[in-house]
KEKE-3310 file (N, C-alpha, C; in steps of 0.2 Angstrom, whole numbers, plus 5000, padded with zeros to 4 digits):
npx = (4844:4840:4846:4848:4858:4865:4872:4888:4896:4910:4913:4909:4918:4928:4927:4920:4911:4906:4894:4887:4894:4889:4877:4877:4871:4854:4851:4851:4849:4853:4855:4854:4858:4850:4859:4870:4870:4872:4884:4893:4887:4896:4909:4911:4917:4929:4948:4955:4948:4936:4935:4933:4922:4915:4915:4909:4895:4890:4887:4879:4869:4868:4865:4848:4840:4845:4839:4834:4834:4822:4824:4825:4818:4826:4825:4837:4848:4858:4867:4871:4883:4888:4889:4880:4867:4866:4861:4852:4841:4841:4835:4822:4817:4811:4817:4818:4829:4842:4858:4873:4883:4901:4916:4920:4928:4922:4909:4902:4908:4896:4882:4882:4878:4865:4860:4861:4865:4882:4895:4912:4917:4922:4929:4935:4945:4959:4957:4965:4974:4973:4988:4990:4984:4985:4998:5007:5007:4997:4987:4986:4975:4970:4967:4980:4991:4997:5016:5014:5019:5019:5016:5025:5027:5035:5044:5046:5037:5038:5025:5027:5028:5033:5031:5028:5040:5051:5061:5074:5086:5098:5099:5113:5116:5124:5133:5123:5118:5100:5092:5082:5070:5058:5062:5074:5064:5058:5069:5069:5056:5061:5072:5067:5065:5052:5044:5039:5035:5036:5029:5033:5026:5030:5035:5043:5061:5065:5070:5069:5070:5084:5087:5078:5088:5100:5097:5093:5107:5114:5104:5107:5122:5129:5123:5124:5119:5109:5096:5095:5102:5103:5098:5083:5077:5061:5053:5040:5037:5033:5030:5037:5038:5050:5048:5052:5055:5062:5071:5091:5104:5107:5095:5097:5104:5092:5084:5093:5090:5078:5082:5091:5094:5096:5107:5116:5113:5117:5131:5135:5131:5142:5152:5151:5153:5161:5154:5157:5151:5141:5143:5149:5163:5172:5186:5190:5184:5173:5156:5144:5131:5132:5123:5118:5120:5112:5100:5089:5070:5060:5043:5032:5044:5041:5030:5027:5038:5048:5053:5063:5073:5079:5078:5066:5063:5051:5050:5042:5027:5016:5013:5009:4993:4980:4979:4990:4999:4995:4998:5013:5016:5013:5021:5030:5041:5050:5060:5060:5060:5051:5051:5039:5039:5035:5023:5008:5004:5009:5006:5009:5004:4992:4979:4976:4975:4976:4970:4965:4977:4992:5002:4992:4979:4988:4992:4978:4972:4983:4984:4986:4989:5001:5012:5018:5020:5019:5024:5025:5035:5045:5047:5059:5070:5078:5082:5091:5096:5089:5077:5073:5068:5057:5047:5046:5039:5028:5029)
npy = (5099:5083:5069:5050:5040:5025:5011:5002:4987:4987:5001:5004:4995:5000:5015:5016:5024:5031:5034:5045:5055:5053:5057:5070:5080:5081:5080:5071:5053:5038:5022:5005:4991:4974:4963:4969:4966:4954:4952:4957:4949:4938:4942:4945:4935:4932:4936:4946:4956:4957:4965:4978:4975:4974:4988:4994:4986:4994:5008:5004:5002:5010:5021:5027:5031:5027:5017:5002:4991:4980:4961:4952:4939:4929:4918:4913:4919:4911:4908:4921:4935:4946:4959:4960:4956:4967:4975:4971:4971:4985:4991:4984:4991:5003:5014:5031:5040:5033:5034:5024:5021:5016:5010:5000:5001:4991:4987:4998:5001:4992:4996:5007:5000:4998:5009:5015:5028:5031:5032:5034:5033:5049:5052:5040:5032:5021:5008:5012:5007:5014:5016:5019:5031:5040:5050:5055:5067:5083:5093:5111:5122:5110:5102:5098:5082:5074:5072:5073:5079:5096:5105:5122:5138:5131:5125:5109:5106:5098:5096:5089:5084:5089:5102:5114:5113:5117:5108:5110:5106:5092:5076:5066:5052:5038:5038:5041:5048:5056:5053:5062:5072:5065:5055:5060:5066:5055:5049:5060:5058:5043:5047:5054:5056:5057:5047:5033:5022:5021:5019:5016:5017:5010:5006:4996:4999:5010:5013:5012:5000:5000:5014:5014:5003:5010:5022:5010:5007:5019:5022:5013:5011:5021:5035:5045:5043:5033:5022:5007:4994:4982:4977:4971:4960:4957:4948:4940:4925:4919:4906:4894:4881:4870:4870:4881:4873:4863:4866:4865:4869:4882:4893:4905:4901:4895:4908:4912:4911:4918:4933:4936:4951:4959:4956:4961:4973:4977:4974:4985:4994:4995:4995:5008:5014:5007:4996:4986:4980:4974:4960:4943:4941:4951:4953:4942:4941:4934:4936:4932:4937:4946:4939:4946:4958:4962:4953:4942:4940:4924:4929:4920:4917:4928:4927:4927:4934:4948:4962:4973:4990:4990:4992:4990:4983:4979:4971:4970:4971:4970:4957:4951:4947:4955:4951:4945:4958:4964:4954:4955:4969:4972:4967:4974:4983:4993:5006:5003:5008:5006:5000:5001:4994:4992:4989:4990:4985:4975:4960:4946:4936:4923:4924:4936:4956:4971:4979:4972:4971:4971:4979:4990:4991:4995:5009:5014:5013:5021:5030:5047:5047:5054:5049:5042:5039:5043:5038:5040:5037:5042:5050:5051:5048:5031:5014:5014:5018:5011:5005:5016:5022:5013:5013:5028:5025:5018:5004)
npz = (4912:4913:4918:4911:4917:4915:4925:4922:4927:4927:4928:4944:4949:4947:4954:4969:4972:4962:4959:4966:4960:4948:4949:4955:4965:4964:4952:4942:4936:4940:4936:4941:4930:4931:4928:4932:4945:4947:4942:4952:4960:4959:4958:4972:4977:4972:4978:4973:4971:4978:4991:4985:4977:4989:4995:4983:4985:4997:4995:4987:4995:5003:4995:4994:4982:4972:4956:4949:4938:4935:4937:4922:4912:4901:4887:4881:4889:4895:4884:4881:4885:4899:4896:4883:4889:4898:4886:4883:4895:4894:4881:4883:4894:4895:4898:4897:4884:4889:4896:4892:4906:4904:4904:4895:4879:4870:4874:4873:4858:4856:4861:4853:4841:4842:4845:4856:4868:4874:4887:4894:4910:4914:4928:4933:4943:4948:4961:4975:4992:5008:5013:5000:4996:5005:5009:5015:5017:5019:5014:5008:5020:5024:5039:5049:5052:5064:5064:5052:5035:5023:5010:5011:5004:4995:5001:5010:5025:5040:5052:5066:5082:5092:5086:5069:5058:5047:5035:5029:5026:5022:5025:5031:5033:5040:5029:5020:5007:5004:4986:4983:4989:4996:5000:5010:5018:5022:5030:5040:5049:5052:5060:5069:5088:5094:5085:5086:5077:5061:5046:5027:5011:4995:4976:4970:4972:4976:4986:5000:5010:5010:5013:5028:5032:5034:5044:5053:5056:5059:5073:5080:5083:5081:5085:5099:5116:5114:5115:5108:5108:5098:5080:5074:5061:5053:5044:5033:5027:5011:5005:4992:4985:4993:5011:5024:5034:5029:5025:5022:5036:5050:5057:5052:5039:5035:5030:5022:5008:5009:5011:5005:4998:5009:5016:5005:5004:5015:5016:5004:5012:5024:5017:5014:5027:5040:5048:5058:5070:5068:5064:5066:5065:5055:5050:5047:5037:5039:5036:5042:5052:5070:5081:5093:5092:5078:5070:5059:5059:5054:5054:5061:5073:5082:5089:5107:5110:5117:5111:5115:5117:5105:5087:5076:5062:5051:5036:5018:5023:5018:5015:5028:5039:5045:5059:5060:5060:5069:5082:5080:5082:5094:5101:5106:5116:5126:5123:5107:5090:5078:5059:5048:5034:5013:4999:4994:4981:4976:4984:4989:4997:4997:5004:5005:5000:4991:4998:5009:5020:5032:5031:5024:5036:5045:5042:5042:5053:5063:5059:5063:5075:5089:5091:5078:5062:5044:5026:5008:4997:4982:4965:4953:4954:4958:4961:4951:4935:4924:4931:4935:4920:4919:4930:4927:4914:4917:4914)
capx = (4841:4841:4850:4847:4863:4864:4879:4890:4900:4919:4913:4908:4924:4935:4926:4913:4908:4903:4885:4888:4897:4884:4869:4876:4867:4849:4850:4853:4848:4855:4849:4859:4854:4850:4864:4876:4871:4872:4890:4893:4889:4900:4916:4913:4922:4937:4951:4957:4944:4931:4938:4931:4915:4912:4913:4903:4888:4890:4887:4873:4864:4867:4859:4842:4839:4846:4834:4837:4830:4819:4827:4820:4818:4828:4826:4842:4851:4864:4872:4873:4886:4886:4886:4872:4862:4861:4858:4843:4838:4841:4831:4816:4819:4807:4821:4818:4836:4847:4867:4875:4891:4904:4925:4922:4926:4918:4902:4900:4904:4888:4878:4881:4874:4858:4859:4860:4870:4886:4900:4916:4916:4928:4935:4937:4953:4960:4957:4971:4973:4976:4993:4994:4983:4989:5006:5011:5006:4991:4987:4987:4970:4968:4969:4986:4990:5003:5020:5015:5020:5016:5022:5024:5032:5038:5047:5042:5036:5036:5021:5030:5024:5036:5028:5029:5048:5054:5065:5078:5093:5098:5103:5118:5116:5128:5136:5120:5112:5095:5091:5077:5066:5055:5071:5075:5058:5058:5074:5067:5053:5065:5076:5063:5066:5045:5040:5040:5033:5035:5026:5035:5026:5033:5036:5050:5067:5063:5075:5065:5077:5091:5084:5079:5093:5107:5092:5095:5115:5116:5102:5110:5128:5134:5120:5126:5114:5104:5094:5095:5107:5101:5092:5080:5075:5058:5052:5037:5042:5027:5033:5032:5040:5051:5047:5056:5059:5064:5080:5096:5107:5103:5089:5101:5107:5088:5081:5096:5086:5075:5085:5099:5096:5098:5116:5118:5112:5121:5139:5134:5132:5147:5159:5151:5154:5161:5147:5159:5150:5134:5144:5153:5170:5172:5190:5191:5181:5166:5152:5138:5129:5133:5116:5117:5118:5108:5095:5083:5068:5052:5036:5033:5047:5039:5026:5029:5045:5048:5057:5066:5080:5079:5076:5063:5061:5048:5050:5036:5022:5009:5011:5004:4987:4979:4980:4998:5002:4991:5002:5018:5017:5011:5029:5036:5040:5052:5063:5060:5058:5048:5049:5036:5041:5030:5021:5002:5001:5011:5004:5011:5000:4985:4975:4976:4974:4978:4967:4967:4984:4995:5004:4987:4979:4992:4990:4971:4972:4985:4985:4984:4989:5006:5019:5016:5021:5018:5026:5025:5041:5042:5051:5063:5077:5079:5088:5096:5094:5084:5073:5069:5064:5054:5044:5043:5036:5022:5028)
capy = (5094:5077:5063:5045:5036:5019:5009:4995:4985:4990:5008:5004:4992:5007:5019:5013:5031:5035:5036:5052:5061:5054:5063:5079:5084:5076:5083:5065:5049:5033:5015:4998:4985:4967:4961:4972:4963:4947:4952:4960:4943:4932:4945:4946:4928:4935:4938:4951:4962:4959:4972:4984:4975:4977:4994:4996:4986:4997:5013:5003:5000:5019:5027:5028:5036:5023:5014:4997:4988:4971:4956:4949:4932:4929:4910:4913:4919:4907:4908:4928:4938:4951:4964:4958:4955:4974:4979:4969:4975:4993:4990:4984:4996:5009:5023:5039:5041:5032:5035:5019:5023:5010:5011:4996:4999:4984:4986:5005:5001:4987:4999:5013:4996:4997:5014:5016:5032:5030:5036:5032:5038:5052:5053:5034:5029:5013:5008:5014:5005:5021:5017:5025:5037:5045:5050:5059:5075:5087:5098:5118:5122:5103:5099:5095:5075:5073:5070:5073:5085:5099:5109:5128:5142:5127:5122:5103:5106:5095:5094:5086:5083:5097:5110:5115:5114:5119:5102:5115:5103:5087:5073:5061:5044:5033:5041:5040:5055:5055:5054:5065:5075:5060:5051:5064:5067:5047:5050:5063:5052:5038:5048:5058:5050:5057:5042:5026:5018:5024:5015:5019:5015:5014:5002:4993:5002:5018:5014:5011:4994:5002:5019:5008:5000:5015:5022:5008:5008:5026:5023:5007:5010:5029:5040:5044:5040:5028:5014:5005:4988:4977:4978:4965:4960:4953:4946:4936:4923:4918:4900:4892:4877:4869:4874:4884:4870:4857:4868:4863:4874:4885:4899:4909:4898:4892:4914:4915:4914:4924:4937:4939:4956:4961:4955:4963:4982:4979:4977:4990:5002:4993:4999:5015:5014:4999:4993:4977:4976:4967:4955:4940:4942:4954:4953:4936:4938:4931:4940:4932:4940:4942:4940:4949:4964:4959:4947:4941:4934:4926:4930:4913:4917:4934:4925:4927:4936:4955:4965:4980:4992:4987:4995:4983:4983:4973:4970:4968:4969:4970:4950:4948:4948:4960:4948:4945:4962:4965:4951:4957:4975:4971:4962:4979:4984:4999:5008:5001:5011:5001:5002:4995:4994:4987:4989:4984:4984:4969:4957:4938:4933:4922:4926:4945:4959:4977:4983:4969:4968:4974:4990:4996:4992:4999:5015:5014:5013:5023:5039:5055:5046:5057:5045:5038:5042:5039:5042:5037:5038:5043:5055:5050:5043:5027:5011:5016:5023:5008:5007:5024:5022:5008:5018:5033:5027:5014:4997)
capz = (4909:4919:4912:4914:4918:4917:4926:4918:4932:4929:4934:4949:4951:4946:4958:4969:4975:4955:4960:4968:4956:4940:4950:4954:4968:4963:4944:4937:4940:4940:4936:4938:4927:4936:4927:4935:4952:4946:4941:4958:4965:4957:4961:4979:4978:4969:4981:4969:4970:4985:4995:4981:4979:4996:4996:4978:4988:5002:4992:4984:5001:5006:4992:4992:4975:4966:4956:4948:4932:4939:4931:4916:4910:4894:4886:4877:4892:4893:4876:4880:4889:4902:4888:4878:4892:4900:4884:4883:4899:4893:4875:4886:4901:4895:4901:4892:4882:4895:4894:4896:4907:4903:4903:4889:4872:4866:4875:4870:4850:4855:4863:4845:4835:4845:4845:4863:4871:4881:4887:4900:4915:4914:4933:4934:4945:4950:4968:4979:4998:5011:5012:4995:4995:5012:5004:5021:5016:5021:5008:5011:5021:5029:5047:5051:5056:5067:5058:5040:5029:5018:5005:5012:4999:4991:5005:5015:5032:5045:5057:5070:5088:5095:5082:5064:5059:5038:5031:5023:5027:5019:5029:5029:5038:5037:5022:5017:5006:4999:4982:4984:4992:4998:5004:5015:5024:5025:5036:5046:5050:5054:5066:5075:5094:5095:5082:5089:5073:5055:5038:5021:5007:4990:4972:4972:4970:4979:4992:5006:5013:5012:5020:5033:5038:5036:5049:5058:5061:5064:5077:5086:5083:5081:5088:5107:5122:5111:5121:5105:5108:5093:5075:5072:5053:5053:5037:5031:5022:5008:5003:4986:4983:4999:5016:5028:5040:5025:5020:5028:5040:5056:5057:5048:5036:5029:5031:5018:5003:5008:5013:5002:4994:5015:5018:4997:5005:5023:5012:5004:5020:5026:5011:5014:5031:5044:5052:5059:5076:5067:5059:5070:5063:5048:5049:5045:5033:5042:5037:5047:5059:5077:5085:5096:5087:5071:5069:5054:5061:5051:5058:5066:5078:5084:5095:5115:5112:5121:5110:5119:5116:5099:5082:5071:5053:5048:5029:5014:5027:5014:5016:5033:5039:5051:5064:5062:5061:5078:5087:5081:5083:5100:5105:5106:5121:5128:5118:5102:5085:5073:5055:5044:5022:5008:4993:4994:4976:4975:4989:4987:5002:4992:5006:5008:4994:4990:5006:5016:5022:5039:5030:5023:5041:5051:5039:5042:5062:5067:5055:5068:5082:5090:5090:5074:5055:5035:5019:5002:4991:4974:4963:4948:4956:4962:4962:4944:4927:4921:4936:4932:4915:4922:4932:4923:4909:4919:4910)
cpx = (4843:4842:4848:4854:4862:4871:4882:4896:4907:4919:4913:4914:4930:4934:4918:4909:4906:4900:4886:4888:4891:4877:4869:4873:4860:4847:4849:4849:4851:4853:4855:4854:4856:4857:4871:4878:4872:4881:4894:4895:4893:4907:4916:4916:4927:4942:4953:4955:4937:4932:4930:4924:4913:4911:4908:4895:4886:4885:4881:4867:4863:4863:4852:4837:4841:4842:4838:4833:4829:4824:4822:4822:4820:4829:4832:4848:4856:4870:4873:4878:4884:4884:4878:4866:4861:4862:4851:4837:4838:4834:4823:4812:4812:4811:4821:4827:4839:4855:4871:4882:4896:4911:4926:4921:4922:4910:4899:4901:4897:4883:4877:4877:4868:4855:4856:4864:4874:4892:4906:4913:4922:4932:4935:4946:4953:4959:4965:4970:4977:4982:4996:4991:4984:4996:5011:5010:4997:4992:4984:4975:4967:4972:4973:4986:4997:5010:5018:5017:5015:5020:5018:5027:5037:5042:5044:5044:5034:5030:5022:5026:5026:5034:5031:5039:5048:5061:5070:5084:5092:5102:5107:5119:5119:5131:5134:5118:5107:5095:5087:5074:5060:5058:5073:5071:5056:5064:5075:5063:5057:5070:5074:5062:5058:5042:5042:5039:5032:5033:5030:5035:5029:5034:5042:5056:5066:5069:5074:5067:5080:5090:5085:5085:5099:5102:5094:5104:5116:5114:5107:5118:5132:5130:5122:5117:5109:5103:5094:5101:5107:5095:5091:5076:5068:5052:5043:5038:5035:5031:5031:5039:5043:5051:5052:5060:5063:5072:5086:5099:5103:5098:5093:5100:5099:5083:5085:5095:5083:5077:5092:5101:5096:5105:5117:5119:5118:5127:5141:5134:5138:5153:5157:5155:5155:5156:5149:5155:5143:5137:5150:5161:5172:5179:5195:5188:5174:5161:5146:5138:5130:5125:5115:5118:5115:5105:5089:5079:5063:5048:5036:5036:5046:5035:5029:5035:5044:5053:5058:5072:5081:5077:5076:5064:5057:5047:5045:5028:5014:5008:5007:4996:4985:4981:4985:5002:5000:4998:5009:5020:5015:5017:5032:5036:5046:5058:5063:5058:5058:5048:5045:5038:5036:5027:5015:4998:5006:5010:5005:5003:4995:4980:4972:4977:4975:4974:4967:4973:4986:4996:4997:4983:4983:4992:4984:4970:4976:4987:4981:4986:5001:5011:5020:5016:5023:5022:5024:5031:5040:5046:5053:5069:5077:5085:5094:5093:5088:5077:5070:5065:5059:5047:5041:5038:5029:5023:5028)
cpy = (5089:5071:5058:5040:5029:5015:5003:4990:4989:4997:5006:4999:5000:5012:5018:5019:5035:5038:5044:5059:5060:5059:5067:5081:5079:5079:5075:5061:5042:5028:5011:4992:4978:4964:4961:4968:4956:4945:4954:4954:4938:4936:4945:4939:4929:4939:4944:4957:4962:4963:4977:4983:4977:4983:4997:4994:4991:5003:5012:5005:5006:5024:5026:5029:5032:5018:5007:4993:4981:4967:4953:4943:4932:4921:4909:4916:4915:4907:4917:4931:4943:4957:4962:4959:4962:4977:4977:4970:4979:4994:4989:4986:5000:5016:5025:5040:5039:5031:5029:5021:5018:5013:5004:4997:4996:4984:4994:5005:4995:4991:5006:5010:4995:5003:5016:5021:5029:5033:5034:5036:5040:5051:5044:5034:5024:5013:5010:5013:5012:5021:5021:5030:5042:5043:5052:5066:5077:5093:5105:5118:5116:5105:5096:5088:5076:5070:5070:5079:5088:5104:5118:5134:5138:5122:5113:5106:5101:5096:5091:5088:5091:5104:5111:5117:5112:5113:5106:5112:5097:5079:5068:5056:5040:5034:5041:5045:5053:5058:5060:5069:5073:5058:5053:5066:5059:5048:5055:5060:5048:5039:5054:5055:5051:5050:5039:5021:5022:5017:5020:5015:5016:5006:4999:4998:5011:5020:5012:5005:4998:5010:5017:5005:5005:5018:5020:5006:5012:5023:5018:5007:5016:5034:5037:5047:5037:5023:5009:4998:4982:4980:4970:4965:4956:4953:4941:4931:4919:4911:4899:4886:4874:4872:4874:4877:4862:4860:4865:4870:4876:4890:4902:4909:4896:4901:4914:4917:4917:4931:4942:4945:4959:4963:4959:4972:4981:4980:4983:4997:5000:4995:5006:5019:5009:4999:4985:4976:4973:4963:4952:4941:4943:4955:4949:4935:4934:4936:4938:4936:4939:4945:4944:4959:4965:4952:4946:4935:4932:4927:4925:4915:4922:4930:4923:4930:4943:4956:4972:4982:4988:4993:4987:4985:4977:4975:4966:4965:4968:4964:4949:4951:4953:4957:4945:4952:4967:4961:4952:4964:4976:4967:4967:4981:4992:5000:5003:5006:5004:5003:4997:4996:4989:4990:4988:4984:4978:4965:4951:4933:4929:4924:4933:4947:4967:4981:4980:4965:4971:4978:4994:4998:4995:5009:5017:5016:5017:5031:5041:5054:5050:5053:5038:5043:5041:5042:5038:5039:5038:5048:5050:5046:5038:5022:5012:5017:5017:5008:5014:5025:5020:5011:5024:5030:5020:5007:4993)
cpz = (4913:4914:4914:4913:4919:4918:4923:4928:4933:4929:4940:4954:4951:4953:4962:4974:4968:4956:4959:4964:4949:4941:4953:4958:4966:4954:4939:4940:4937:4941:4936:4935:4931:4935:4931:4943:4953:4944:4948:4961:4967:4960:4967:4980:4977:4974:4981:4973:4973:4988:4991:4980:4985:4996:4989:4981:4993:5001:4988:4990:5003:5002:4992:4985:4970:4963:4950:4942:4934:4931:4927:4915:4901:4891:4883:4882:4893:4886:4877:4886:4895:4896:4886:4883:4896:4893:4880:4886:4897:4885:4879:4893:4899:4895:4895:4890:4889:4891:4896:4899:4907:4901:4898:4884:4868:4866:4873:4861:4851:4856:4855:4841:4836:4846:4852:4864:4873:4879:4893:4904:4917:4923:4937:4937:4946:4957:4971:4989:5001:5013:5005:4994:5000:5010:5010:5021:5016:5013:5012:5014:5025:5035:5047:5054:5058:5063:5052:5038:5024:5014:5007:5008:4996:4993:5009:5021:5035:5052:5062:5077:5092:5093:5075:5063:5049:5039:5026:5022:5021:5025:5025:5034:5033:5032:5018:5013:5002:4993:4980:4990:4998:5001:5011:5021:5026:5031:5040:5050:5054:5060:5071:5081:5095:5093:5081:5083:5067:5049:5032:5017:5000:4985:4976:4969:4969:4985:5000:5013:5016:5017:5027:5038:5038:5041:5054:5064:5062:5070:5084:5086:5082:5087:5097:5110:5119:5114:5115:5104:5102:5087:5073:5065:5053:5048:5035:5025:5018:5004:4996:4985:4990:5005:5023:5032:5035:5023:5026:5031:5046:5051:5050:5040:5031:5028:5024:5011:5002:5007:5012:5001:5002:5015:5013:5002:5012:5020:5009:5008:5022:5020:5011:5018:5035:5050:5055:5066:5075:5065:5065:5069:5056:5047:5048:5039:5033:5043:5039:5051:5064:5078:5090:5096:5082:5068:5063:5058:5055:5056:5063:5073:5083:5092:5102:5117:5115:5118:5111:5117:5110:5095:5077:5065:5050:5038:5025:5020:5025:5015:5022:5035:5045:5056:5064:5065:5068:5084:5087:5083:5092:5106:5106:5111:5123:5123:5111:5097:5081:5065:5050:5035:5020:5004:4993:4987:4974:4983:4986:4992:4998:4995:5007:5000:4995:4997:5012:5016:5029:5038:5026:5032:5046:5049:5042:5050:5065:5064:5060:5071:5082:5089:5081:5066:5048:5031:5011:4998:4985:4972:4956:4948:4961:4962:4957:4940:4924:4925:4935:4926:4917:4923:4930:4917:4912:4916:4915)
residu = (UNK:UNK:UNK:UNK:UNK:UNK:UNK:UNK:UNK:UNK:UNK:UNK:UNK:UNK:UNK:UNK:UNK:UNK:UNK:UNK:UNK:UNK:UNK:UNK:UNK:UNK:UNK:UNK:UNK:UNK:UNK:UNK:UNK:UNK:UNK:UNK:UNK:UNK:UNK:UNK:UNK:UNK:UNK:UNK:UNK:UNK:UNK:UNK:UNK:UNK:UNK:UNK:UNK:UNK:UNK:UNK:UNK:UNK:UNK:UNK:UNK:UNK:UNK:UNK:UNK:UNK:UNK:UNK:UNK:UNK:UNK:UNK:UNK:UNK:UNK:UNK:UNK:UNK:UNK:UNK:UNK:UNK:UNK:UNK:UNK:UNK:UNK:UNK:UNK:UNK:UNK:UNK:UNK:UNK:UNK:UNK:UNK:UNK:UNK:UNK:UNK:UNK:UNK:UNK:UNK:UNK:UNK:UNK:UNK:UNK:UNK:UNK:UNK:UNK:UNK:UNK:UNK:UNK:UNK:UNK:UNK:UNK:UNK:UNK:UNK:UNK:UNK:UNK:UNK:UNK:UNK:UNK:UNK:UNK:UNK:UNK:UNK:UNK:UNK:UNK:UNK:UNK:UNK:UNK:UNK:UNK:UNK:UNK:UNK:UNK:UNK:UNK:UNK:UNK:UNK:UNK:UNK:UNK:UNK:UNK:UNK:UNK:UNK:UNK:UNK:UNK:UNK:UNK:UNK:UNK:UNK:UNK:UNK:UNK:UNK:UNK:UNK:UNK:UNK:UNK:UNK:UNK:UNK:UNK:UNK:UNK:UNK:UNK:UNK:UNK:UNK:UNK:UNK:UNK:UNK:UNK:UNK:UNK:UNK:UNK:UNK:UNK:UNK:UNK:UNK:UNK:UNK:UNK:UNK:UNK:UNK:UNK:UNK:UNK:UNK:UNK:UNK:UNK:UNK:UNK:UNK:UNK:UNK:UNK:UNK:UNK:UNK:UNK:UNK:UNK:UNK:UNK:UNK:UNK:UNK:UNK:UNK:UNK:UNK:UNK:UNK:UNK:UNK:UNK:UNK:UNK:UNK:UNK:UNK:UNK:UNK:UNK:UNK:UNK:UNK:UNK:UNK:UNK:UNK:UNK:UNK:UNK:UNK:UNK:UNK:UNK:UNK:UNK:UNK:UNK:UNK:UNK:UNK:UNK:UNK:UNK:UNK:UNK:UNK:UNK:UNK:UNK:UNK:UNK:UNK:UNK:UNK:UNK:UNK:UNK:UNK:UNK:UNK:UNK:UNK:UNK:UNK:UNK:UNK:UNK:UNK:UNK:UNK:UNK:UNK:UNK:UNK:UNK:UNK:UNK:UNK:UNK:UNK:UNK:UNK:UNK:UNK:UNK:UNK:UNK:UNK:UNK:UNK:UNK:UNK:UNK:UNK:UNK:UNK:UNK:UNK:UNK:UNK:UNK:UNK:UNK:UNK:UNK:UNK:UNK:UNK:UNK:UNK:UNK:UNK:UNK:UNK:UNK:UNK:UNK:UNK:UNK:UNK:UNK:UNK:UNK:UNK:UNK:UNK:UNK:UNK:UNK:UNK:UNK:UNK:UNK:UNK:UNK:UNK:UNK:UNK:UNK:UNK:UNK:UNK:UNK:UNK:UNK:UNK:UNK:UNK:UNK:UNK:UNK:UNK:UNK:UNK:UNK:UNK:UNK:UNK:UNK:UNK:UNK:UNK)
# end
C-alpha cells in the first residue's frame, strides 16, 4: 500500500538523503510543505548548517518525483510558528492519509491533536564530514583504497602501496607504546616512508598530537639514513582578544600562549627519552627550542617558504580554510613528511564549518592517492580515566 510521507525540515537537515529511503523505490510518495522551503531558505544563511542545507536543496532539485504543497496564504501567518503552518498546510492539502515525518516530538504531539499521523525518521543520523565518515578502513568486499586498513580474520591489514600486510605487532616509538589498535595503526601510517601525507581525525584526548610528536622525534633524531633535519609545527591562530602582533616578545614568545600544550607534550616525551637536540641548551635548564631543529610557526609565516628535509605537523587543521590549506601544502618540497591533525567537530574559525574546512577538504580530495593515508582514532583509552568516562558517556 502506497504511503504519503510529508517531510519536516529537521529530517532533511539530519539526513539530506532521506527522500530516497522514504520512497523505497517507487513504493511511496514524498511530499514537501512550502513552509519547509521557507525554513530552508532562512537556514542557508546560517554558517553552522549552510553546508547541510545545500545538500538538502541539491537532493530536492535532483529528484523529479518529489511533490510540493503549493504556497498558501494565511491571514494569521505572522502569529504562527513553522510547526503550526505545516499542520495548516496539511489540513488544507487534500492529501490522502498523510504521514508527517518529523524528529520534533512536540510537533508529533501537535499532529496527534489534529488527527494527523506522524513518526520519526528511523534512519536519521547527524551529519558527518568526510574526515569522520571515512575512518581509514574499508569493509570486506569493498575496493581497497591505497594505505587504508581492513579487518580480516580479526586482525588489521594495511593495503600499503608496497602490498597488503598484516599489522600483528605493536610499535614502540620514542618509548611511546600505543594504547590501542587505532593508535598503533596511526603510527604505521606515520612511519611508512611511502606515505608522504597523513591526516588524523579524532576527538580531543585520543593522543593524535602526542603520537605525531613522538613519530617526528623518531624520524628526525633517531631513524637511520633519514632525510629529515628539522621539525616544524604549524598552527592556525584563532585570536580572541589581543592580536598576536601586540603580544610582547619574539615569535616564539608570542606563540607561547597558543602552543603551551606542545611544550608540555615535548617535555613528557623528553622525560621518556632525551630529545636534547631540539632544545637550545637543555643542560642549563633552558628548554627554549633550537630553531635549527624545532620551530613553531603561525600559518601566516608559511607564505613564500619552501619546506624541505623536514617533518611538518599541522595541528588543528579544521581551522584552516581550503585556500589556506592549499597554500600551506604547496609549500612542501623534497623529503617532507606532513602530518595533519584535527577534529572537524571543533571548528573555532567563525567562517568555517564541519564540512568546509582544511582537514575535510584534504581527506575529500586526496583520498585514494598512493602517497596519502588517513585514520580516525577511537577506542576507550585516551588521555586519562576522566577523559575516558566523558567520551564513553558522550557528555
